N, C-alpha and C positions, 0 to 999 in steps of 0.2 A: 712192898711194891706190887701193884696190881698187874694183871695180865693185859697186854695190848690185844687188839682185835686179831692180829696175826697169830699171836701165841694161843689165843682161844681156838682159832681155826685149826692150828696144828694139833692141839690137844684133842679136838673133836675127831679129826682124821685118825689119830692113833687110838682113841677110845672106842671106835665104832665096833659094832657087832660083826666079827669076822665069820660067824657061823651062818649068816644069812647071805646066800649067793646073789640075790637081787640087790640087796643093799651094797654088797661088795662091788658089784658091777657098776652101780650108779655112782658110788664113791670114786671108783677108778676113772669113770668117764668124766666126772666133774673135776677131778684133779687135773685133767688135760683140757678142760673147757669144751668137751665134745658131747655133753649130755643132750643138748638140743638136737644136734645132727643125728645122734644115735637113736633118740626117741622118735624123731620124725622121718628118718630114712633119707636125710639130705646127703648130697654127694661129698666124697672126701676131697681134701685139698688137691690131691693128684688129679682126680677126675675134673675138678673145677679148672685146673691149669690146662688140661687137654681141651676142654670145652672152650676156654678163652682163646687158645691158639687156633682152634678150628674157626671160631667166629672172626678172629683177626684176619685169617687167610681169606675167608669169604668177603670180608670188608675190602681187603686189598684188591681182590678180583673184581668186585663190583665197581670200585673206584677206577680201575684200569679201563673197564668196559665203558664207563661213563665218559672218561676222558677221550677215548677213541671215538665214541659217538659224537661228542662235541666237536672234535677235529673234523670229522666227516661233514658235519653240518656247516662248519665254517668254510670248508672248501667248496661246498655247493653254492654258497652265497657270494 
């Protein structure tokens, strides 16, 4: 019975050269799907969540201000 793709990947992970710190770090990163963010210095998921919350709050404030401005304009006419 042949190896499936998953079995081959598991074998590759376990057969890697553990004496090479760079290879070790890259394998650890790819195991968690973070190699791209690690290599390119992208933000972590926690930082992304903070940024999203900040942008959502700004959006709510702008929407409030826009509604208030529209109400003032309606009252003038």
